C-alpha positions as CSV (number, residue, x, y, z in Angstrom):
1,M,-1.5,6.9,307.1
2,L,0.9,6.0,304.3
3,F,3.7,7.6,306.1
4,L,3.0,5.6,309.3
5,L,2.7,2.4,307.3
6,F,6.0,3.1,305.7
7,A,7.5,3.9,309.1
8,G,6.1,0.7,310.5
9,N,7.6,-1.4,307.7
10,Q,11.0,0.4,308.1
11,E,10.9,-0.4,311.9
12,A,10.1,-4.1,311.3
13,D,13.0,-4.3,308.8
14,G,15.3,-2.8,311.5
15,V,14.1,-5.4,314.1
16,Q,14.6,-8.2,311.6
17,S,18.1,-7.0,311.0
18,R,18.9,-7.1,314.7
19,I,17.5,-10.5,315.0
20,T,19.6,-11.7,312.1
21,G,22.7,-10.1,313.6
22,A,22.0,-11.9,317.0
23,W,21.6,-15.3,315.1
24,D,24.8,-14.7,313.2
25,R,26.7,-14.2,316.4
26,V,25.3,-17.0,318.6
27,V,24.8,-19.9,316.1
28,P,28.7,-20.2,315.5
29,L,29.3,-20.4,319.1
30,I,26.6,-23.1,319.6
31,R,28.1,-25.2,316.7
32,Q,31.8,-24.7,317.2
33,G,32.1,-23.5,320.8
34,P,33.0,-22.5,323.3
35,L,29.5,-21.2,324.2
36,P,29.7,-18.8,327.2
37,S,27.0,-19.1,329.8
38,V,26.4,-15.3,329.7
39,L,25.8,-13.8,326.3
40,P,26.0,-10.1,325.4
41,Y,22.9,-8.2,324.7
42,G,23.6,-6.9,321.4
43,R,20.7,-4.9,319.9
44,V,18.0,-7.2,321.1
45,A,15.9,-7.4,324.3
46,A,17.0,-10.9,325.3
47,I,18.8,-14.1,324.0
48,Q,18.5,-17.7,325.4
49,V,20.0,-21.0,324.2
50,V,18.1,-24.3,325.2
51,D,19.7,-27.6,324.7
52,E,18.1,-30.8,323.6
53,H,17.0,-31.6,327.1
54,G,15.1,-28.3,327.5
55,Q,17.7,-26.8,329.8
56,A,18.9,-23.2,329.5
57,V,22.7,-23.3,328.8
58,A,23.3,-19.7,327.9
59,S,21.4,-16.4,328.0
60,T,21.8,-12.6,328.4
61,P,22.3,-11.5,332.0
62,Q,18.6,-10.9,332.9
63,L,17.8,-14.6,332.1
64,V,20.7,-16.2,333.9
65,G,19.6,-18.9,336.2
66,K,16.0,-18.8,334.9
67,P,14.0,-21.4,333.0
68,P,13.5,-21.1,329.2
69,M,11.7,-18.0,328.2
70,A,9.5,-20.0,325.8
71,T,8.8,-23.6,324.9
72,F,7.5,-23.3,321.3
73,H,9.5,-24.2,318.1
74,S,8.8,-24.9,314.5
75,T,7.1,-28.2,313.9
76,T,7.7,-28.2,310.1
77,T,10.9,-28.3,308.0
78,D,11.3,-24.5,308.6
79,V,13.8,-23.8,311.3
80,R,12.1,-20.6,312.5
81,A,9.0,-19.7,314.4
82,T,7.8,-16.6,315.8
83,R,5.1,-15.6,318.5
84,V,4.3,-12.6,320.6
85,L,4.3,-13.5,324.4
86,C,2.9,-11.3,327.1
87,P,5.3,-11.7,328.8
88,P,8.0,-14.2,328.1
89,V,9.2,-16.2,331.2
90,G,11.6,-14.2,333.2
91,L,10.9,-10.9,331.2
92,N,8.4,-8.0,331.5
93,G,5.9,-6.8,328.9
94,C,4.9,-8.1,325.6
95,L,7.8,-9.1,323.4
96,T,8.1,-10.8,320.1
97,V,10.0,-14.1,320.5
98,V,11.7,-15.8,317.6
99,S,12.6,-19.4,317.9
100,Y,15.4,-21.0,315.7
101,K,16.4,-24.7,315.5
102,V,20.1,-25.4,315.7
103,Y,20.9,-29.0,314.8
104,Q,23.6,-30.7,316.9
105,P,24.7,-34.3,316.9
106,S,22.9,-35.0,320.0
107,G,19.7,-33.3,318.8
108,F,18.5,-29.9,317.9
109,W,19.0,-27.0,320.2
110,L,16.7,-23.9,320.4
111,L,17.9,-20.3,320.1
112,Y,15.3,-17.8,321.5
113,I,15.7,-14.1,320.5
114,A,13.3,-11.6,322.2
115,V,12.8,-8.2,320.6
116,P,10.2,-5.4,321.2
117,V,6.9,-5.7,319.5
118,V,6.7,-3.3,316.4
119,P,3.4,-1.6,316.1
120,W,2.0,-0.9,312.6
121,Y,2.9,2.8,312.9
122,G,6.6,2.0,313.8
123,S,7.1,3.9,316.9
124,A,5.6,6.7,319.1
125,T,8.1,9.2,317.7
126,M,6.8,8.5,314.1
127,L,3.2,8.7,315.3
128,L,3.8,12.1,316.9
129,V,5.7,13.4,313.8
130,A,2.8,12.2,311.6
131,I,0.1,13.8,313.7
132,G,2.2,17.0,314.0
133,V,2.8,17.2,310.2
134,S,-0.9,16.3,309.5
135,V,-2.2,19.1,311.8
136,V,0.1,21.7,310.1
137,V,-0.8,20.5,306.5
138,I,-4.6,20.4,307.5
139,T,-4.4,23.9,309.0
140,M,-2.7,25.3,305.9
141,M,-5.1,23.6,303.5
142,S,-8.1,24.8,305.6
143,A,-6.7,28.3,305.6
144,W,-6.2,28.2,301.9
145,V,-9.6,26.7,301.1
146,F,-11.3,29.2,303.5
147,R,-9.6,32.1,301.9
148,D,-10.5,30.9,298.4
149,L,-14.1,30.1,299.4
150,T,-14.4,33.6,300.9
151,K,-13.2,35.2,297.7
152,A,-15.6,33.0,295.7
153,M,-18.6,33.6,297.9
154,A,-18.0,37.4,297.7
155,P,-19.8,37.7,294.4
156,V,-22.5,35.4,295.5
157,N,-23.0,37.6,298.6
158,A,-23.1,40.6,296.4
159,I,-25.9,38.9,294.3
160,R,-27.8,38.0,297.5
161,V,-27.7,41.5,298.8
162,E,-28.8,43.0,295.6
163,L,-31.6,40.6,295.2
164,A,-32.8,41.3,298.7
165,E,-33.0,45.0,297.9
166,I,-34.9,44.6,294.7
167,T,-38.6,45.3,295.0
168,A,-41.5,45.8,292.7
169,T,-40.6,49.5,292.5
170,G,-37.0,48.8,291.6
171,L,-37.2,45.9,288.9
172,D,-34.8,47.9,286.7
173,R,-31.8,47.0,289.1
174,R,-29.5,44.2,288.2
175,V,-27.1,42.0,290.2
176,P,-23.4,42.5,289.6
177,V,-21.6,40.1,287.2
178,S,-18.2,38.8,288.2
179,S,-15.9,37.6,285.6
180,R,-13.5,35.7,287.8
181,Y,-15.5,32.5,288.1
182,M,-17.5,31.2,285.2
183,E,-20.1,29.5,287.2
184,I,-20.9,32.6,289.3
185,K,-20.8,34.7,286.1
186,S,-23.4,32.3,284.6
187,L,-25.5,32.5,287.8
188,A,-25.5,36.3,287.7
189,E,-26.3,36.5,284.1
190,T,-29.2,34.0,284.6
191,V,-30.5,36.1,287.4
192,N,-30.3,39.2,285.3
193,D,-32.1,37.4,282.5
194,T,-34.9,36.4,284.9
195,L,-35.2,39.9,286.2
196,D,-35.4,41.2,282.6
197,R,-38.4,38.8,282.0
198,L,-39.9,39.7,285.4
199,E,-39.7,43.4,284.6
200,S,-41.2,42.9,281.2
201,A,-44.0,40.8,282.7
202,Y,-44.6,43.3,285.4
203,E,-44.6,46.2,282.9
204,R,-47.1,44.3,280.8
205,L,-49.3,43.6,283.8
206,R,-49.2,47.2,284.8
207,R,-50.1,48.4,281.3
208,F,-52.8,45.7,281.1
209,T,-54.2,46.9,284.5
210,S,-54.1,50.5,283.5
211,D,-55.8,49.8,280.1
212,A,-58.5,47.5,281.8
213,S,-59.2,50.2,284.4
214,H,-59.5,52.9,281.7
215,D,-61.8,50.8,279.5
216,L,-63.9,49.9,282.6
217,R,-64.0,53.4,283.9
218,S,-65.2,54.9,280.6
219,P,-68.7,53.2,280.4
220,I,-69.1,53.7,284.1
221,T,-68.4,57.4,284.0
222,G,-70.8,57.7,281.0
223,M,-73.6,56.0,282.8
224,R,-73.1,58.0,285.9
225,A,-73.2,61.2,283.9
226,Q,-76.3,60.2,282.1
227,M,-78.1,59.2,285.3
228,E,-77.1,62.3,287.2
229,E,-78.3,64.5,284.3
230,A,-81.5,62.6,284.1
231,L,-82.1,62.9,288.0
232,M,-81.5,66.7,287.8
233,H,-84.5,67.1,285.5
234,P,-86.6,63.9,285.9
235,D,-89.8,65.4,284.4
236,D,-88.0,66.4,281.2
237,V,-86.1,63.1,280.6
238,D,-87.1,60.4,278.2
239,W,-86.5,57.6,280.6
240,P,-86.8,54.7,278.0
241,A,-84.1,56.4,275.9
242,V,-81.9,56.9,279.0
243,A,-82.4,53.3,280.0
244,G,-81.4,52.2,276.4
245,E,-78.2,54.3,276.5
246,V,-77.3,52.9,279.9
247,L,-78.1,49.3,278.7
248,V,-75.5,49.9,275.9
249,Q,-72.9,50.8,278.5
250,V,-73.8,47.9,280.7
251,E,-73.5,45.5,277.7
252,R,-70.0,47.0,277.0
253,L,-69.0,46.4,280.6
254,Q,-70.2,42.9,280.5
255,A,-68.3,42.3,277.2
256,I,-65.1,43.6,278.8
257,V,-65.5,41.5,282.0
258,T,-66.3,38.4,279.9
259,D,-63.1,38.9,277.8
260,L,-61.1,39.6,280.9
261,L,-62.2,36.3,282.4
262,T,-61.5,34.4,279.2
263,L,-58.0,35.8,279.2
264,A,-57.5,34.8,282.8
265,R,-58.4,31.2,282.1
266,L,-56.1,31.2,279.1
267,D,-53.2,32.8,281.1
268,A,-53.9,30.0,283.7
269,R,-53.4,27.4,281.0
270,A,-56.9,25.8,281.7
271,P,-56.9,22.2,280.1
272,L,-58.4,21.8,276.6
273,N,-61.2,19.4,275.9
274,R,-59.6,18.1,272.8
275,Q,-61.2,15.9,270.3
276,P,-60.8,15.1,266.5
277,T,-62.6,17.8,264.6
278,D,-63.1,18.4,260.9
279,L,-62.1,22.1,260.7
280,G,-64.2,22.7,257.5
281,Q,-67.4,21.2,259.0
282,L,-66.8,23.2,262.2
283,V,-66.5,26.4,260.2
284,E,-69.5,25.7,257.9
285,A,-71.6,25.0,261.0
286,E,-70.5,28.3,262.6
287,L,-71.3,30.2,259.4
288,D,-74.8,28.6,259.2
289,R,-75.5,29.4,262.8
290,R,-75.9,33.2,262.4
291,A,-76.6,35.9,259.9
292,Y,-74.1,38.5,258.7
293,R,-74.5,41.9,257.3
294,K,-71.8,41.3,254.6
295,E,-71.5,38.6,252.0
296,I,-69.7,35.5,253.1
297,V,-67.7,33.6,250.5
298,R,-66.8,30.1,251.5
299,D,-64.0,28.0,250.3
300,L,-64.0,25.1,252.7
301,Q,-61.8,22.0,252.0
302,G,-63.1,18.7,253.6
303,D,-61.2,16.1,255.7
304,V,-58.9,18.7,257.3
305,V,-59.0,17.1,260.8
306,I,-57.4,18.7,263.8
307,N,-57.3,17.8,267.5
308,C,-58.9,20.7,269.2
309,D,-61.2,22.1,271.7
310,R,-64.2,22.6,269.5
311,L,-65.7,25.7,271.6
312,R,-62.5,27.5,271.7
313,I,-61.6,27.2,268.0
314,A,-65.2,28.3,267.3
315,R,-64.5,31.3,269.5
316,V,-61.5,32.2,267.3
317,L,-63.6,31.9,264.3
318,V,-66.4,34.2,265.8
319,N,-63.9,36.8,266.9
320,L,-62.3,36.9,263.5
321,L,-65.6,37.1,261.6
322,D,-67.0,39.8,263.9
323,N,-63.7,41.7,263.4
324,A,-63.9,41.3,259.6
325,E,-67.6,42.3,259.4
326,R,-66.9,45.6,261.1
327,H,-64.1,46.6,258.7
328,A,-65.2,44.9,255.5
329,N,-66.8,47.0,252.7
330,S,-69.0,44.2,251.3
331,R,-67.5,40.8,251.3
332,I,-65.6,38.4,253.7
333,T,-64.0,35.3,252.4
334,V,-63.4,32.3,254.7
335,V,-61.0,29.6,253.5
336,V,-60.1,26.2,255.1
337,R,-57.4,24.1,253.5
338,A,-54.6,21.8,254.4
339,D,-51.0,23.0,253.9
340,G,-48.6,20.0,254.6
341,P,-48.8,19.1,258.3
342,M,-50.9,22.2,259.1
343,A,-54.5,23.1,258.8
344,V,-55.1,26.7,257.6
345,L,-58.1,28.8,258.3
346,E,-58.1,32.3,256.6
347,V,-60.6,35.1,257.1
348,V,-60.2,37.9,254.6
349,D,-62.1,41.1,254.3
350,D,-62.2,43.7,251.5
351,G,-61.8,46.6,253.9
352,A,-58.9,49.2,254.2
353,G,-56.4,46.6,255.6
354,I,-53.9,46.8,258.3
355,A,-50.5,48.5,257.9
356,P,-47.4,46.1,258.2
357,E,-46.1,48.1,261.1
358,H,-49.4,47.5,263.1
359,R,-49.8,43.7,262.3
360,E,-48.3,42.7,265.7
361,I,-49.5,45.6,267.7
362,V,-53.1,44.7,267.0
363,F,-52.8,41.5,268.9
364,D,-51.8,43.3,272.1
365,R,-54.5,43.5,274.8
366,F,-56.6,46.8,274.7
367,T,-54.8,47.9,271.6
368,R,-57.1,50.0,269.5
369,L,-55.9,52.7,267.0
370,E,-57.7,55.9,266.4
371,A,-59.2,54.7,262.9
372,S,-60.5,51.5,264.7
373,R,-62.1,53.6,267.5
374,D,-63.8,55.8,265.0
375,R,-65.5,52.9,263.2
376,D,-65.9,50.6,266.1
377,A,-66.5,52.4,269.4
378,G,-68.2,49.4,271.2
379,G,-65.3,46.9,270.9
380,T,-63.2,45.8,273.9
381,G,-59.8,45.6,272.3
382,L,-59.4,42.0,273.6
383,G,-60.9,39.9,270.7
384,L,-57.7,39.5,268.7
385,A,-55.6,38.9,271.8
386,I,-58.0,36.1,272.9
387,A,-57.9,34.5,269.4
388,R,-54.1,34.4,269.4
389,E,-54.0,33.0,273.0
390,I,-56.3,30.2,271.9
391,A,-54.3,29.5,268.8
392,E,-51.1,29.2,270.7
393,A,-52.8,27.0,273.4
394,H,-53.4,24.6,270.6
395,G,-49.8,24.6,269.4
396,G,-50.7,26.9,266.5
397,T,-50.3,30.5,265.3
398,L,-52.5,33.4,264.3
399,T,-50.9,36.0,262.1
400,I,-51.7,38.7,259.5
401,K,-50.5,38.1,256.0
402,D,-50.4,40.2,252.9
403,S,-53.5,40.4,250.6
404,E,-54.5,42.2,247.5
405,R,-57.1,44.1,249.5
406,G,-58.2,44.3,253.1
407,A,-56.9,42.3,256.0
408,R,-56.1,38.6,255.8
409,F,-55.9,36.8,259.1
410,V,-54.3,33.3,259.0
411,L,-54.8,30.6,261.7
412,R,-52.5,27.6,261.4
413,L,-53.0,24.5,263.6
414,P,-51.4,21.1,263.5
415,I,-53.3,18.3,261.5
416,G,-53.8,14.9,262.9
417,P,-56.4,13.5,265.5
418,A,-55.1,12.1,268.6
419,A,-56.7,10.6,271.6
420,P,-59.0,13.0,273.3
421,G,-57.4,14.8,276.3
422,P,-58.8,15.0,279.8
423,D,-62.0,16.9,280.2
424,G,-61.4,20.5,281.2
425,P,-63.3,23.6,281.4
426,S,-64.5,24.7,278.0
427,E,-64.7,28.2,276.6
428,L,-68.2,29.5,276.0
429,R,-68.8,31.2,272.8
430,G,-70.2,34.7,273.0
431,G,-69.0,37.6,274.9
432,S,-68.0,40.8,273.3
433,S,-67.1,41.2,269.7
434,P,-63.4,42.0,269.2
435,A,-62.2,45.3,267.8
436,R,-59.5,45.5,265.3
437,P,-57.3,48.5,264.9
438,Q,-57.0,49.7,261.3
439,A,-54.3,51.6,259.7
């Protein structure tokens, strides 16, 4: 477009030069004479001179004997006027006619000069040149872009092909990482990071399913064996005793299923029924609600207010207390205090304690070490996992800290009541008592 505009301006300048040349040739003849009746063409389409009476007195050969090609002239002080006539009198086609006033003693004469109309693109030749060059340039640019895009898309296609082939049985595979394009490299690295997390999550799910199946199968197998043995000798069996043993296994099954449902709700991020709660009062109420086989030492600070789901925090306390009661020798200490912007709940027992290398493992689901299984054969291995999930759902933490003797579980939650959140499903207290592995 710029080239054609430039060509049109150049063509217009050339036409103006021809008009000026014709004016330079004819005007001296009009003023000084002699003015021939037939004028040479020069480089314009036609020339005509009209006297003060409107009669054509000189013209180029194609206008000889014909009336004036135009009748317009400038009506201002300017001596020049221009119009496009389609066609001028005596001529064919559309032409640009320029009128000049030439002042004579008897009046002003008119000099008409006709030239071809100059289009904005200059000429057909310039238009064809521009179109041809544009087609060549666009073709070359398109070929270059296509080649570059093809090379750029090759790593993307490799990523797509690899992703299409990855299944649940091949989560260890990764997409290729190309270092040529930073954006595609970042995409591939992000995909691989996502696959890492997916593989890790799938492995945890597989391990969790395997552990859950094992823990559910054990009591079922025990009940089946007891019932089959009793049915083989029905007259020699103490049926109330058998029923009691089976009931113990049923209670264990019920505890496992209840804990699994609790974990499913926590994994689904079920909404919390938050409300401002004095943590010390909540703990004191829970301690008064039931009797414990071990001595409970209370150190509860007042006015430690948190915004929490009361039932779920009570579930954490119950799990920690039951866990401590199984492993304490004689005493359990429960502490509530404020620590800056955090509320702290500690449950400390005087048992054997937990080795530092096991302090994170014990929070994994179905993790029960041999020492714990020997002392607590009825636990589900889910209590501590549930407690930590509830703590994290409240924006807090549940960890095991050093202590002089026994295990020291520390729950930290943000202090500060806020507007109660939307009502949501609450976690019911109860269910199985958690088991804690011991070193």
